[in-house]
C-alpha positions in Angstrom: -7.6 -20.6 -19.3 -4.2 -21.8 -18.1 -1.2 -19.4 -18.0 2.4 -20.6 -18.1 5.0 -19.2 -15.7 6.8 -17.5 -18.7 3.5 -15.7 -19.5 3.2 -14.7 -15.9 6.6 -13.1 -15.7 7.0 -11.7 -19.1 3.5 -11.1 -20.4 2.8 -7.8 -18.6 2.2 -5.9 -21.8 -1.1 -7.7 -22.4 -2.9 -5.8 -19.6 -1.9 -2.2 -20.1 -4.1 0.2 -18.1 -4.1 3.6 -16.6 -4.6 3.3 -12.8 -5.5 6.2 -10.5 -5.7 5.3 -6.9 -8.7 6.6 -5.0 -7.7 9.4 -2.6 -9.1 10.2 0.9 -8.1 13.5 2.5 -8.3 14.6 6.1 -9.3 18.2 7.0 -6.9 20.6 8.7 -8.7 21.8 11.9 -11.8 19.6 11.9 -10.5 16.2 10.8 -13.1 13.9 9.4 -13.1 10.3 10.4 -12.1 8.1 7.5 -13.7 4.7 7.5 -11.0 2.1 6.4 -12.7 -1.3 5.8 -10.7 -4.4 5.3 -12.9 -6.7 3.2 -12.7 -9.4 0.6 -12.9 -8.2 -3.0 -11.8 -9.0 -6.6 -9.5 -7.2 -9.0 -8.4 -7.7 -12.6 -4.7 -8.5 -12.1 -4.5 -10.5 -15.3 -5.6 -9.5 -18.9 -9.3 -9.1 -19.4 -9.8 -12.6 -20.9 -8.9 -14.1 -17.5 -11.2 -14.0 -14.5 -10.7 -11.5 -11.7 -8.5 -12.5 -8.8 -10.1 -12.6 -5.3 -8.1 -10.4 -3.0 -8.3 -8.9 0.5 -8.1 -5.2 0.4 -8.9 -1.9 2.2 -12.1 -0.9 0.6 -12.1 -4.2 -1.3 -9.3 -2.9 -3.5 -5.6 -3.6 -3.9 -4.0 -1.3 -3.3 -6.4 0.4 -0.9 -7.1 4.1 -1.0 -4.3 6.6 -0.9 -4.7 8.6 2.3 -3.4 12.2 2.1 -2.9 14.7 4.9 -0.8 17.8 5.2 2.2 17.9 7.6 1.0 18.6 11.1 -2.6 17.5 10.5 -4.5 14.9 12.4 -5.6 11.7 10.8 -8.6 10.0 12.3 -9.3 6.5 10.9 -12.0 4.1 12.0 -10.6 0.7 11.0 -13.4 -1.9 10.3 -12.3 -5.5 10.0 -14.6 -7.5 7.8 -12.0 -10.1 7.0 -12.2 -13.8 8.2 -9.0 -13.2 10.3 -8.1 -10.8 13.1 -6.0 -7.8 11.9 -4.5 -4.4 12.8 -3.2 -1.4 10.9 0.4 -0.4 11.1 1.3 3.1 9.8 4.7 2.3 8.4 7.3 5.0 8.9 5.1 7.5 10.8 6.6 8.6 14.1 3.4 8.5 16.1 2.1 7.8 19.6 3.0 4.2 20.5 -0.5 3.0 21.1 -1.4 3.8 17.5 1.4 1.7 16.0 -0.7 -1.4 15.3 1.4 -4.2 16.7 -0.6 -6.9 18.4 0.3 -7.7 22.0 2.9 -4.9 22.0 0.9 -1.7 21.4 -2.7 -2.9 21.1 -5.0 -5.9 21.1 -5.9 -7.7 17.9 -9.0 -6.3 16.1 -11.2 -9.5 15.6 -13.3 -10.2 12.6 -16.3 -7.9 12.6 -14.4 -5.7 15.1 -13.3 -2.0 14.9 -10.5 0.2 16.2 -10.1 3.9 16.0 -6.6 5.2 15.0 -5.9 8.9 15.7 -2.6 10.6 15.3 -0.9 13.7 14.0 1.5 13.3 11.1 4.7 15.1 12.1 6.8 14.4 9.0 6.1 15.1 5.4 6.8 12.3 3.0 5.8 9.0 1.5 4.6 6.4 3.9 2.1 3.5 3.8 -0.1 1.3 5.9 -0.6 -2.5 6.2 -1.7 -5.1 8.6 0.5 -6.5 11.4 -1.1 -9.9 12.1 -0.6 -12.9 9.8 1.2 -10.2 7.7 2.8 -12.6 5.3 -0.6 -13.8 4.2 -2.7 -10.7 4.6 -0.3 -8.5 2.6 0.2 -11.2 -0.1 -3.6 -11.1 -0.6 -3.4 -7.4 -1.3 -3.9 -5.6 2.1 -2.0 -2.4 1.9 -2.3 1.3 0.9 -0.3 4.5 0.6 -0.2 7.3 3.2 1.1 10.6 1.8 1.9 13.5 4.1 2.1 16.6 2.0 4.7 19.3 2.6 3.5 22.7 3.7 5.4 24.1 0.7 5.5 21.2 -1.8 8.0 21.1 -4.7 7.0 22.4 -8.1 5.9 19.4 -10.2 3.3 18.9 -12.8 2.1 15.5 -11.6 2.6 13.7 -8.2 2.2 9.9 -8.7 2.2 7.0 -6.2 3.6 3.8 -7.6 3.0 0.8 -5.3 5.1 -2.1 -6.7 4.1 -5.6 -5.8 4.6 -9.2 -6.9 1.8 -11.7 -6.6 2.1 -15.5 -6.5 -0.7 -16.6 -8.8 -1.8 -20.1 -9.7 -2.7 -21.4 -13.1 -6.3 -20.1 -12.9 -5.1 -16.6 -11.9 -6.0 -17.0 -8.2 -3.7 -16.3 -5.3 -1.6 -19.3 -4.5 -2.5 -20.3 -0.9 0.8 -21.9 -0.1 1.2 -19.6 3.0 3.6 -21.0 5.6 5.6 -23.1 3.1 8.9 -23.9 4.8 10.8 -23.3 1.5 9.7 -19.7 1.6 10.1 -19.2 5.3 13.7 -20.7 5.5 15.0 -19.2 2.2 14.5 -15.7 0.6 10.7 -15.4 1.4 7.6 -15.6 -0.8 8.5 -14.5 -4.3 5.7 -13.9 -6.7 5.4 -14.5 -10.5 3.2 -11.6 -11.5 4.4 -8.0 -11.0 2.1 -5.0 -10.8 2.2 -1.3 -10.2 -1.0 -0.1 -8.5 -2.6 -3.4 -9.3 -1.7 -3.2 -13.0 0.7 -5.5 -14.8 1.7 -2.6 -17.1 0.9 0.8 -15.6 0.5 3.6 -18.1 0.5 7.3 -17.6 0.1 10.0 -20.3 2.7 12.8 -20.0 4.2 15.6 -22.0 7.9 16.2 -22.9 9.6 18.4 -20.3 6.9 17.8 -17.7 8.2 17.4 -14.2 7.0 14.4 -12.2 7.2 13.3 -8.6 7.3 9.6 -8.5 6.7 7.9 -5.1 8.0 4.3 -5.3 6.8 1.9 -2.6 7.8 -1.7 -2.4 4.8 -3.6 -1.0 6.0 -7.1 -1.9 6.6 -9.8 0.8 10.2 -10.4 0.0 11.3 -9.3 -3.5 14.1 -6.7 -3.8 13.5 -4.6 -6.9 16.4 -3.4 -9.0 15.0 -0.5 -11.1 16.2 1.7 -14.0 14.6 4.6 -15.9 14.7 5.4 -19.6 13.4 8.7 -21.0 13.1 10.1 -17.5 15.9 12.0 -15.8 16.2 13.6 -12.4 16.9 13.2 -8.8 16.4 11.0 -5.7 14.8 13.5 -3.3 13.8 11.3 -0.3 14.3 7.8 1.1 11.7 6.2 3.3 9.9 9.5 3.6 12.9 11.6 4.7 14.5 14.2 2.4 17.9 13.7 1.0 20.6 16.2 2.2 23.0 15.7 -0.7 23.0 18.6 -3.2 20.9 17.5 -6.2 23.5 18.6 -8.7 25.7 15.8 -7.4 23.0 13.1 -7.7 22.3 13.3 -11.4 22.0 11.2 -13.6 20.0 8.7 -11.7 21.7 5.3 -11.3 20.1 2.0 -10.7 17.6 2.1 -7.8 17.5 -0.7 -5.2 14.2 -1.0 -3.4 13.9 -3.6 -0.6 10.5 -4.7 0.8 8.9 -1.8 2.7 11.4 0.8 1.4 10.3 4.0 -0.4 12.1 6.2 -2.9 10.9 9.7 -3.9 12.0 10.8 -7.3 11.6 14.2 -9.1 12.1 13.5 -12.8 11.8 15.4 -16.1 10.3 13.7 -19.1 13.1 13.7 -21.7 11.6 11.1 -24.1 10.7 12.5 -27.5 7.1 13.2 -28.4 5.3 10.1 -29.6 7.7 7.8 -27.6 7.7 6.5 -24.1 9.5 6.9 -20.8 9.7 3.7 -18.8 10.4 2.4 -15.4 11.8 -1.1 -15.8 13.5 -4.0 -14.1 16.6 -5.4 -15.9 16.9 -9.2 -15.8 18.9 -12.1 -17.2 16.0 -13.0 -19.5 15.4 -9.5 -20.7 14.0 -6.2 -19.3 10.7 -6.2 -17.6 8.7 -3.0 -17.9 6.8 -1.9 -14.8 5.5 1.6 -15.8 5.1 3.4 -19.1 4.9 7.1 -19.5 3.5 7.9 -23.0 4.7 11.2 -24.3 2.0 13.3 -26.2 2.9 16.9 -26.7 5.3 19.3 -25.0 4.7 20.9 -21.6 7.4 23.7 -22.1 10.3 24.5 -24.4 12.9 23.3 -21.9 13.2 21.4 -18.6 12.6 23.3 -15.4 15.7 24.4 -13.3 17.2 22.0 -10.7 14.7 21.7 -7.9 15.4 22.8 -4.4 15.9 20.2 -1.6 12.8 19.2 0.3 12.4 20.8 3.7 13.9 18.8 6.5 11.5 17.0 8.9 11.7 17.7 12.7 13.7 14.6 13.6 16.4 15.1 16.3 19.9 15.1 14.9 22.4 12.6 16.2 25.2 14.3 18.1 28.3 12.5 16.9 30.1 13.6 20.1 27.4 12.3 22.4 28.0 9.2 24.4 26.0 6.5 22.6 24.5 3.4 24.2 25.5 0.4 22.2 23.8 -3.0 21.8 24.5 -6.0 19.6 22.0 -7.9 17.5 23.0 -11.2 16.0 20.9 -12.5 13.1 21.1 -16.2 12.4 19.2 -19.1 11.0 17.6 -20.0 7.7 18.6 -22.5 5.1 22.4 -22.9 4.6 22.9 -21.2 8.0 25.0 -22.2 10.9 22.4 -22.1 13.7 22.0 -25.3 15.5 19.3 -24.3 18.0 17.7 -21.3 19.8 15.4 -20.4 22.7 11.7 -20.9 21.9 9.1 -20.5 24.6 11.7 -20.1 27.3 13.5 -23.4 26.4 16.5 -24.0 24.2 15.6 -26.5 21.4 17.4 -27.9 18.4 16.8 -27.1 14.7 14.5 -30.1 14.1 12.1 -28.9 16.8 12.4 -25.4 15.5 11.5 -26.5 11.9 8.6 -28.5 13.2 7.3 -25.3 14.9 7.9 -23.3 11.8 10.5 -21.1 13.5 13.8 -21.0 11.8 15.3 -17.5 12.3 16.6 -16.0 15.6 17.9 -12.7 17.0 20.5 -13.2 19.7 19.6 -16.8 20.0 15.9 -16.1 20.6 13.1 -17.1 18.3 10.0 -15.0 18.2 9.4 -12.0 20.5 11.6 -12.1 23.6 10.1 -11.3 27.0 12.6 -8.6 27.7 13.4 -5.8 25.2 16.7 -5.7 23.3 17.3 -2.4 25.1 15.6 -0.2 27.6 16.4 3.4 26.9 15.9 6.7 28.6 14.0 9.2 26.5 16.4 11.3 24.5 19.2 8.8 24.7 21.4 8.2 21.7 21.4 4.5 20.6 23.7 2.5 18.4 22.5 -1.0 17.4 25.2 -3.1 15.7 23.5 -5.7 13.5 25.4 -8.7 12.2 23.7 -10.7 9.4 25.2 -14.1 10.0 22.9 -15.8 7.5 23.0 -16.7 3.8 20.1 -14.4 2.9 19.5 -10.6 2.7 17.2 -9.0 5.2 15.3 -5.7 5.3 15.5 -4.5 8.9 12.6 -2.2 9.9 12.5 -0.2 13.1 9.1 1.1 14.2 8.7 4.6 15.7 12.0 6.1 14.5 14.2 6.9 11.6 17.9 6.0 11.9 21.2 6.6 10.1 23.6 3.9 9.1 27.1 4.6 10.5 29.8 4.4 7.8 33.3 3.1 8.4 34.7 6.7 8.2 32.4 7.7 11.1 29.9 9.6 9.0 26.2 9.0 9.0 24.1 7.9 6.0 20.7 9.2 5.1 17.7 8.8 7.3 15.8 5.6 6.8 13.3 3.3 8.6 14.2 0.1 6.7 17.8 -1.0 6.0 18.6 -3.7 3.5 21.4 -5.9 4.8 23.3 -8.3 2.6 24.2 -11.7 3.7 27.2 -11.8 6.1 27.1 -8.0 6.4 27.5 -6.0 9.6 26.0 -2.6 10.0 25.4 -0.1 12.8 22.3 2.1 13.0 22.1 5.2 15.1 19.1 7.2 16.3 17.9 9.4 19.2 15.3 7.5 21.3 12.9 10.5 21.6 9.6 8.6 21.1 8.4 6.7 24.3 6.9 3.3 24.2 7.5 -0.3 23.0 8.8 -0.4 19.4 9.2 -3.4 17.2 12.4 -4.2 15.3 12.1 -6.9 12.7 12.9 -8.2 9.3 10.4 -7.0 6.6 10.9 -10.1 4.5 7.5 -11.1 5.9 8.1 -14.9 6.0 11.3 -14.2 8.0 9.4 -12.3 10.7 6.6 -14.9 10.7 9.3 -17.5 11.4 11.0 -15.8 14.3 12.9 -12.7 13.2 11.7 -10.0 15.7 12.6 -8.2 18.8 11.7 -4.9 20.5 13.1 -1.8 22.2 11.5 0.2 25.1 11.9 3.9 25.6 10.8 5.2 29.0 
């Protein structure tokens, strides 16, 4: 019953399956309460000849149910925690009321085992979002605790199929069980916990029947702890239409053909693609590698949907996010990222006292923002509501980091002074410096952290406050 590492990484074709995620919908004017139960379960991650893998999941599944609401609707969710650990639910990328954000000790108290919490908010933006815990996140997510939240446009684009693809990598042991090496210093001080078994919607080789010239909307979500996915398409051609839930403003005619897609932890990419593969063949989403290509999703072509592809789609409607006035006086703040293996950090403040690296390592805290490990007592910045903020972030480490800001979408400021697309998670390469800009229109206390989950667990977090 043993499986070699080579089989783990390259044996995905042995467990081909069609996976449809269960969907829960909220009503428009009379929203129903959705019960979202976090509970232990088991799923068939490996081929059928192997035992099921015990997981933690919403509804006992990994991924959990896809929640769908329309833009402007209210979602009411009764979170029921039947896990052996305390937990919360963070609604990633949704610009909601601060007390619904799910961050322990910042926006709410922990929900204990056998406890409940009622989340209630209106979804202001259409797009691809997701939900996951925010306590012991590096363990709870690695055990399968996450799901998709789709906010549908009032006038959605014309597509034949709308598919959510939640991409994850699992670290499994020889018996197919989840490796329980949580808190390993090698992971925490290096690139994070990387798995050896990659799945889409819980399947090692996701399959979907399609027809030639069908138009698909593919919502890609990276739910892994730390892996950066580099992705390519074959037999599928089209456009990137949204990043992190926010529509792309570049004319689609300028963005075709699709190039290699980079998807950091927590990031999302919405694609509209036409099936160009011939009948009887396959379109594929795959990950190129030094040891060969690794197929993540297969789209089997059977029949023809129409004689020719549909015309170029129109851009998605813009969400009601305040635009940044480039002429406005922006408040600027600096964020210095340091620490980790092969870094230059020699010490940092922990618990109000400056300590050396040996003591930090013994405490399992090896990353710092502005010389501070873990959550500082004072915010990085206290802003007035409506103020324009620029945060200059310097990655003074030997590792990439996926920086996620709660409660807002921001734009990266380019060297020519122009702003990039709206995002909520920015991948920063080692030794890179970048400035993010946004309007602080959402009051409350908002977390800013690295979404490589072992990095935030070992110190990489701060917060901002908007009056």
